[in-house]
N, CA, C and O atoms as CSV, one atom per row, in Angstrom:
chain,resi,resn,atom,element,x,y,z
A,1,MET,N,N,0.946,-1.262,-0.020
A,1,MET,CA,C,-0.452,0.027,0.267
A,1,MET,C,C,1.170,1.213,-0.120
A,1,MET,O,O,2.347,0.943,0.120
A,2,GLU,N,N,0.555,2.573,-0.807
A,2,GLU,CA,C,1.466,3.499,-0.954
A,2,GLU,C,C,1.116,4.323,0.172
A,2,GLU,O,O,0.194,4.081,0.951
A,3,GLU,N,N,2.163,5.642,0.236
A,3,GLU,CA,C,2.034,6.160,1.429
A,3,GLU,C,C,0.568,7.349,0.791
A,3,GLU,O,O,-0.430,7.738,1.398
A,4,ASN,N,N,0.965,7.587,-0.419
A,4,ASN,CA,C,-0.134,8.771,-1.022
A,4,ASN,C,C,-1.524,8.280,-0.951
A,4,ASN,O,O,-2.456,9.017,-1.273
A,5,ASN,N,N,-1.723,6.954,-0.506
A,5,ASN,CA,C,-3.509,6.407,-0.799
A,5,ASN,C,C,-3.600,6.644,0.502
A,5,ASN,O,O,-4.642,6.147,0.928
A,6,ARG,N,N,-2.925,7.227,1.411
A,6,ARG,CA,C,-3.496,7.384,2.835
A,6,ARG,C,C,-3.999,8.311,3.571
A,6,ARG,O,O,-3.160,9.208,3.649
A,7,ILE,N,N,-5.079,8.609,4.248
A,7,ILE,CA,C,-5.583,9.499,4.724
A,7,ILE,C,C,-5.802,10.044,6.174
A,7,ILE,O,O,-6.721,9.644,6.889
A,8,VAL,N,N,-5.006,10.865,6.502
A,8,VAL,CA,C,-5.274,11.021,8.077
A,8,VAL,C,C,-5.968,11.920,8.292
A,8,VAL,O,O,-5.958,13.032,7.764
A,9,LEU,N,N,-6.962,11.312,9.482
A,9,LEU,CA,C,-8.557,12.311,9.967
A,9,LEU,C,C,-8.068,11.920,11.550
A,9,LEU,O,O,-7.317,11.063,12.017
A,10,LEU,N,N,-9.014,13.161,12.199
A,10,LEU,CA,C,-9.260,13.435,13.774
A,10,LEU,C,C,-10.664,12.537,13.978
A,10,LEU,O,O,-11.608,12.561,13.188
A,11,ASN,N,N,-10.611,11.891,14.976
A,11,ASN,CA,C,-11.858,11.010,15.096
A,11,ASN,C,C,-12.895,11.917,15.795
A,11,ASN,O,O,-12.821,13.124,15.559
A,12,GLU,N,N,-13.989,11.399,16.747
A,12,GLU,CA,C,-14.520,12.470,17.270
A,12,GLU,C,C,-13.510,12.615,18.989
A,12,GLU,O,O,-13.724,13.535,19.778
A,13,ASP,N,N,-12.664,11.715,19.190
A,13,ASP,CA,C,-12.245,11.960,20.736
A,13,ASP,C,C,-10.732,12.813,20.278
A,13,ASP,O,O,-9.698,12.737,20.942
A,14,GLY,N,N,-10.863,13.495,19.196
A,14,GLY,CA,C,-9.411,14.123,18.629
A,14,GLY,C,C,-7.995,13.247,18.736
A,14,GLY,O,O,-7.010,13.510,19.426
A,15,GLU,N,N,-8.178,12.277,17.955
A,15,GLU,CA,C,-7.219,10.616,18.121
A,15,GLU,C,C,-7.010,10.693,16.697
A,15,GLU,O,O,-7.983,11.014,16.015
A,16,GLU,N,N,-5.986,10.471,16.165
A,16,GLU,CA,C,-5.661,10.481,14.606
A,16,GLU,C,C,-6.229,9.033,14.181
A,16,GLU,O,O,-6.069,8.190,15.064
A,17,GLU,N,N,-6.892,8.552,12.950
A,17,GLU,CA,C,-7.028,7.602,12.448
A,17,GLU,C,C,-6.419,7.802,11.331
A,17,GLU,O,O,-6.239,8.952,10.931
A,18,THR,N,N,-5.899,6.470,10.469
A,18,THR,CA,C,-5.148,6.840,9.212
A,18,THR,C,C,-6.594,5.469,8.100
A,18,THR,O,O,-7.296,4.575,8.572
A,19,PHE,N,N,-6.516,5.751,7.234
A,19,PHE,CA,C,-7.496,5.262,5.717
A,19,PHE,C,C,-7.114,5.011,4.866
A,19,PHE,O,O,-6.908,6.023,4.197
A,20,GLU,N,N,-6.708,3.726,4.149
A,20,GLU,CA,C,-6.900,3.685,2.639
A,20,GLU,C,C,-7.493,4.440,2.101
A,20,GLU,O,O,-8.486,4.728,2.769
A,21,MET,N,N,-7.419,5.201,0.790
A,21,MET,CA,C,-8.096,5.809,0.054
A,21,MET,C,C,-8.509,4.307,-1.073
A,21,MET,O,O,-7.577,3.864,-1.745
A,22,ILE,N,N,-9.515,3.821,-1.157
A,22,ILE,CA,C,-9.633,2.911,-2.050
A,22,ILE,C,C,-10.052,3.314,-3.440
A,22,ILE,O,O,-9.742,2.742,-4.485
A,23,GLU,N,N,-11.028,4.703,-3.252
A,23,GLU,CA,C,-11.244,5.201,-5.044
A,23,GLU,C,C,-11.927,6.420,-4.401
A,23,GLU,O,O,-12.573,6.578,-3.365
A,24,LEU,N,N,-11.515,7.276,-5.475
A,24,LEU,CA,C,-11.944,8.896,-5.729
A,24,LEU,C,C,-13.068,8.584,-7.046
A,24,LEU,O,O,-12.802,8.073,-8.134
A,25,ILE,N,N,-14.308,9.043,-6.575
A,25,ILE,CA,C,-15.263,8.572,-7.376
A,25,ILE,C,C,-16.248,10.344,-7.680
A,25,ILE,O,O,-16.591,10.946,-6.662
A,26,THR,N,N,-16.544,10.888,-8.888
A,26,THR,CA,C,-17.325,11.847,-9.090
A,26,THR,C,C,-18.524,11.576,-9.604
A,26,THR,O,O,-18.528,11.122,-10.748
A,27,ILE,N,N,-19.910,11.792,-8.867
A,27,ILE,CA,C,-20.880,11.688,-9.491
A,27,ILE,C,C,-21.796,13.113,-9.631
A,27,ILE,O,O,-21.831,13.845,-8.641
A,28,ASP,N,N,-22.440,13.459,-10.695
A,28,ASP,CA,C,-22.843,14.493,-10.639
A,28,ASP,C,C,-22.218,16.045,-9.891
A,28,ASP,O,O,-22.863,16.933,-9.334
A,29,GLU,N,N,-20.651,15.931,-10.153
A,29,GLU,CA,C,-19.964,17.156,-10.270
A,29,GLU,C,C,-19.432,17.118,-8.293
A,29,GLU,O,O,-18.651,17.835,-7.667
A,30,THR,N,N,-20.304,15.937,-7.861
A,30,THR,CA,C,-19.992,15.751,-6.747
A,30,THR,C,C,-18.823,14.898,-5.894
A,30,THR,O,O,-19.295,13.820,-5.531
A,31,GLU,N,N,-17.750,15.040,-5.571
A,31,GLU,CA,C,-17.124,14.042,-4.861
A,31,GLU,C,C,-16.769,13.010,-4.250
A,31,GLU,O,O,-17.205,13.329,-3.144
A,32,TYR,N,N,-16.359,12.106,-4.110
A,32,TYR,CA,C,-16.309,10.917,-2.891
A,32,TYR,C,C,-15.436,10.074,-2.533
A,32,TYR,O,O,-14.819,9.608,-3.491
A,33,ILE,N,N,-15.159,9.722,-1.625
A,33,ILE,CA,C,-13.569,9.100,-1.697
A,33,ILE,C,C,-14.336,7.680,-0.849
A,33,ILE,O,O,-15.134,7.817,0.079
A,34,ILE,N,N,-13.939,6.505,-1.342
A,34,ILE,CA,C,-14.162,5.363,-0.589
A,34,ILE,C,C,-13.077,4.897,0.342
A,34,ILE,O,O,-12.099,4.427,-0.240
A,35,ALA,N,N,-13.021,4.921,1.772
A,35,ALA,CA,C,-11.839,4.973,2.439
A,35,ALA,C,C,-12.257,3.372,3.205
A,35,ALA,O,O,-13.407,2.935,3.242
A,36,GLN,N,N,-11.126,2.711,3.739
A,36,GLN,CA,C,-11.148,1.865,4.632
A,36,GLN,C,C,-10.277,2.003,5.793
A,36,GLN,O,O,-9.063,2.012,5.589
A,37,PRO,N,N,-10.748,2.119,7.052
A,37,PRO,CA,C,-9.541,2.448,8.202
A,37,PRO,C,C,-8.137,0.876,7.897
A,37,PRO,O,O,-8.156,-0.243,7.382
A,38,ILE,N,N,-7.129,1.765,8.596
A,38,ILE,CA,C,-5.798,0.781,8.500
A,38,ILE,C,C,-5.762,0.127,9.245
A,38,ILE,O,O,-5.481,-1.052,9.026
A,39,GLU,N,N,-6.055,0.639,10.590
A,39,GLU,CA,C,-5.829,-0.256,11.788
A,39,GLU,C,C,-7.056,-1.310,12.214
A,39,GLU,O,O,-7.049,-2.135,13.128
A,40,GLU,N,N,-7.752,-1.111,11.577
A,40,GLU,CA,C,-8.679,-1.833,11.872
A,40,GLU,C,C,-9.631,-2.803,11.299
A,40,GLU,O,O,-9.479,-2.360,10.161
A,41,ASP,N,N,-10.399,-3.659,11.147
A,41,ASP,CA,C,-10.894,-4.607,10.136
A,41,ASP,C,C,-12.129,-4.190,10.076
A,41,ASP,O,O,-12.894,-5.038,10.535
A,42,GLU,N,N,-12.785,-3.003,9.611
A,42,GLU,CA,C,-14.086,-2.610,9.554
A,42,GLU,C,C,-14.511,-2.528,8.145
A,42,GLU,O,O,-13.778,-2.906,7.231
A,43,TYR,N,N,-15.893,-1.952,7.927
A,43,TYR,CA,C,-16.485,-1.832,6.864
A,43,TYR,C,C,-15.509,-0.397,5.837
A,43,TYR,O,O,-14.896,0.500,6.417
A,44,ASP,N,N,-15.578,-0.495,4.583
A,44,ASP,CA,C,-15.735,0.608,4.070
A,44,ASP,C,C,-16.217,2.038,4.240
A,44,ASP,O,O,-17.414,2.081,4.524
A,45,ILE,N,N,-15.747,2.972,4.166
A,45,ILE,CA,C,-16.686,4.616,4.895
A,45,ILE,C,C,-16.476,5.264,3.540
A,45,ILE,O,O,-15.480,5.112,2.833
A,46,ILE,N,N,-17.548,6.011,3.266
A,46,ILE,CA,C,-17.861,7.084,2.345
A,46,ILE,C,C,-17.576,8.273,2.548
A,46,ILE,O,O,-18.204,8.686,3.523
A,47,PHE,N,N,-17.071,8.866,2.197
A,47,PHE,CA,C,-16.617,10.590,2.751
A,47,PHE,C,C,-16.940,11.448,1.472
A,47,PHE,O,O,-16.221,11.409,0.474
A,48,ARG,N,N,-18.311,12.393,1.587
A,48,ARG,CA,C,-18.388,13.598,0.581
A,48,ARG,C,C,-17.216,14.585,0.932
A,48,ARG,O,O,-16.915,14.910,2.081
A,49,ILE,N,N,-16.603,15.014,-0.208
A,49,ILE,CA,C,-15.728,16.553,0.161
A,49,ILE,C,C,-16.739,17.231,-0.610
A,49,ILE,O,O,-17.196,17.272,-1.752
A,50,ASP,N,N,-16.920,17.875,0.829
A,50,ASP,CA,C,-17.761,19.432,0.718
A,50,ASP,C,C,-16.649,20.815,0.962
A,50,ASP,O,O,-15.440,20.664,1.140
A,51,GLU,N,N,-17.218,21.901,0.932
A,51,GLU,CA,C,-16.937,22.865,0.752
A,51,GLU,C,C,-17.229,23.980,1.567
A,51,GLU,O,O,-18.096,24.761,1.173
A,52,GLU,N,N,-16.439,24.260,3.031
A,52,GLU,CA,C,-16.334,24.953,3.985
A,52,GLU,C,C,-15.799,26.020,4.243
A,52,GLU,O,O,-15.132,26.049,5.277
A,53,ASP,N,N,-15.896,27.299,3.390
A,53,ASP,CA,C,-15.291,28.533,4.052
A,53,ASP,C,C,-13.865,28.532,2.993
A,53,ASP,O,O,-12.704,28.810,3.296
A,54,GLY,N,N,-14.300,28.208,1.969
A,54,GLY,CA,C,-13.314,27.960,0.493
A,54,GLY,C,C,-12.130,26.864,1.251
A,54,GLY,O,O,-10.909,26.987,1.164
A,55,GLU,N,N,-12.575,26.220,1.699
A,55,GLU,CA,C,-11.478,24.716,2.155
A,55,GLU,C,C,-12.156,23.248,2.223
A,55,GLU,O,O,-13.036,23.039,3.059
A,56,GLU,N,N,-11.837,22.484,1.550
A,56,GLU,CA,C,-12.413,21.194,1.300
A,56,GLU,C,C,-12.433,20.235,2.682
A,56,GLU,O,O,-11.436,19.844,3.290
A,57,VAL,N,N,-13.949,19.940,3.040
A,57,VAL,CA,C,-13.715,19.025,4.238
A,57,VAL,C,C,-14.164,17.951,3.820
A,57,VAL,O,O,-14.546,17.947,2.650
A,58,LEU,N,N,-14.277,16.626,4.654
A,58,LEU,CA,C,-14.475,15.229,4.523
A,58,LEU,C,C,-15.626,14.843,5.447
A,58,LEU,O,O,-15.645,14.638,6.661
A,59,THR,N,N,-16.891,14.792,4.215
A,59,THR,CA,C,-18.170,14.226,5.716
A,59,THR,C,C,-18.533,13.024,5.159
A,59,THR,O,O,-18.659,12.583,4.017
A,60,VAL,N,N,-18.695,12.527,6.520
A,60,VAL,CA,C,-18.925,11.037,6.634
A,60,VAL,C,C,-20.238,10.987,5.999
A,60,VAL,O,O,-21.165,11.758,6.242
A,61,VAL,N,N,-20.252,9.416,4.645
A,61,VAL,CA,C,-21.687,9.566,3.903
A,61,VAL,C,C,-22.559,8.751,5.121
A,61,VAL,O,O,-22.108,7.687,5.547
A,62,ASP,N,N,-23.844,9.314,5.662
A,62,ASP,CA,C,-24.762,8.247,6.525
A,62,ASP,C,C,-26.112,7.982,5.706
A,62,ASP,O,O,-26.952,7.114,5.944
A,63,ASP,N,N,-26.117,8.774,4.857
A,63,ASP,CA,C,-27.430,8.858,4.213
A,63,ASP,C,C,-27.498,7.419,3.720
A,63,ASP,O,O,-26.508,6.836,3.277
A,64,ASP,N,N,-28.704,6.871,3.814
A,64,ASP,CA,C,-29.204,4.872,3.132
A,64,ASP,C,C,-28.493,5.281,1.682
A,64,ASP,O,O,-27.366,4.920,1.342
A,65,GLU,N,N,-29.378,6.097,0.917
A,65,GLU,CA,C,-29.897,6.658,-0.261
A,65,GLU,C,C,-28.829,6.758,-0.764
A,65,GLU,O,O,-28.599,6.126,-1.795
A,66,GLU,N,N,-27.594,7.802,-0.033
A,66,GLU,CA,C,-26.668,8.417,-0.948
A,66,GLU,C,C,-25.254,7.459,-0.979
A,66,GLU,O,O,-24.278,7.487,-1.728
A,67,ILE,N,N,-25.613,6.584,0.211
A,67,ILE,CA,C,-24.113,5.602,0.496
A,67,ILE,C,C,-24.519,4.482,-0.841
A,67,ILE,O,O,-23.630,4.145,-1.623
A,68,ASP,N,N,-25.975,3.954,-0.997
A,68,ASP,CA,C,-26.437,2.912,-1.992
A,68,ASP,C,C,-26.163,3.548,-3.420
A,68,ASP,O,O,-25.819,2.748,-4.290
A,69,MET,N,N,-26.255,4.666,-3.714
A,69,MET,CA,C,-26.280,5.554,-4.888
A,69,MET,C,C,-24.318,5.390,-5.291
A,69,MET,O,O,-23.838,5.133,-6.395
A,70,VAL,N,N,-23.771,5.571,-4.352
A,70,VAL,CA,C,-21.980,5.618,-4.486
A,70,VAL,C,C,-21.861,3.955,-4.533
A,70,VAL,O,O,-21.632,3.327,-5.566
A,71,ALA,N,N,-22.005,3.527,-3.582
A,71,ALA,CA,C,-21.813,1.889,-3.856
A,71,ALA,C,C,-22.471,1.209,-5.257
A,71,ALA,O,O,-21.877,0.175,-5.564
A,72,GLY,N,N,-23.140,1.430,-5.811
A,72,GLY,CA,C,-23.452,0.862,-6.588
A,72,GLY,C,C,-22.833,1.876,-7.896
A,72,GLY,O,O,-22.341,1.174,-8.779
A,73,PHE,N,N,-22.789,2.807,-8.078
A,73,PHE,CA,C,-21.563,3.213,-8.890
A,73,PHE,C,C,-19.891,2.726,-8.743
A,73,PHE,O,O,-18.999,2.921,-9.568
A,74,TYR,N,N,-19.818,2.210,-7.751
A,74,TYR,CA,C,-18.321,2.056,-7.585
A,74,TYR,C,C,-18.383,0.581,-8.350
A,74,TYR,O,O,-17.754,0.301,-9.371
A,75,TYR,N,N,-19.112,-0.130,-7.765
A,75,TYR,CA,C,-19.924,-2.088,-7.887
A,75,TYR,C,C,-19.599,-1.958,-9.273
A,75,TYR,O,O,-18.551,-2.367,-9.771
A,76,GLU,N,N,-20.872,-1.159,-10.116
A,76,GLU,CA,C,-20.936,-0.899,-11.866
A,76,GLU,C,C,-19.770,-0.388,-12.509
A,76,GLU,O,O,-19.237,-1.040,-13.407
A,77,ASP,N,N,-19.344,0.662,-12.156
A,77,ASP,CA,C,-18.307,0.563,-13.198
A,77,ASP,C,C,-16.882,0.249,-12.657
A,77,ASP,O,O,-16.049,0.475,-13.535
A,78,PHE,N,N,-16.411,-0.133,-11.663
A,78,PHE,CA,C,-15.339,-0.733,-11.208
A,78,PHE,C,C,-15.232,-2.272,-10.877
A,78,PHE,O,O,-14.232,-2.972,-10.717
A,79,GLY,N,N,-16.350,-2.528,-10.835
A,79,GLY,CA,C,-16.442,-4.055,-10.131
A,79,GLY,C,C,-15.912,-4.278,-8.775
A,79,GLY,O,O,-15.260,-5.204,-8.292
A,80,GLY,N,N,-16.348,-3.233,-8.318
A,80,GLY,CA,C,-15.913,-3.630,-6.717
A,80,GLY,C,C,-14.220,-3.506,-6.595
A,80,GLY,O,O,-13.676,-3.781,-5.526
A,81,GLU,N,N,-13.474,-3.090,-7.716
A,81,GLU,CA,C,-12.082,-3.792,-7.279
A,81,GLU,C,C,-10.903,-2.051,-7.590
A,81,GLU,O,O,-9.716,-1.881,-7.310
A,82,GLY,N,N,-11.620,-1.362,-8.056
A,82,GLY,CA,C,-11.329,0.177,-8.528
A,82,GLY,C,C,-10.528,0.296,-9.435
A,82,GLY,O,O,-9.916,-0.755,-9.627
A,83,LYS,N,N,-10.158,1.359,-10.295
A,83,LYS,CA,C,-9.743,1.187,-11.647
A,83,LYS,C,C,-8.226,1.680,-11.694
A,83,LYS,O,O,-7.671,2.583,-11.068
A,84,GLU,N,N,-7.706,0.721,-12.715
A,84,GLU,CA,C,-6.178,0.488,-12.753
A,84,GLU,C,C,-5.492,1.879,-13.403
A,84,GLU,O,O,-5.823,2.500,-14.413
A,85,SER,N,N,-4.659,2.075,-12.664
A,85,SER,CA,C,-4.000,3.236,-12.648
A,85,SER,C,C,-2.680,3.000,-13.800
A,85,SER,O,O,-1.877,3.908,-14.014
C-alpha cells in the first residue's frame, strides 16, 4: 500500500485515524472518497468532499440512499475492485 493513498483524520475523541483511500469517485459534480480504516478491520467508509469557507472538508456519508448510490456506482463502474492506474 502506498503512503500517498492514505488519509489521516481526527476522530470524535481528537485521536488520529489512518484510512487507505480505495477510490475517488465523481457523481454529478460531487466527489466521494471510499476509504478503509488501516488499523481496524472494519467496513469501508464513504466520505463526501464538501467545501466550507473555501476549504475542502470530508464529511462521512450516513444517508442510506446516498451510500447506495455511491456503492452502486463503484461496483458497476469498477467491479468493486477500483480503477487500474
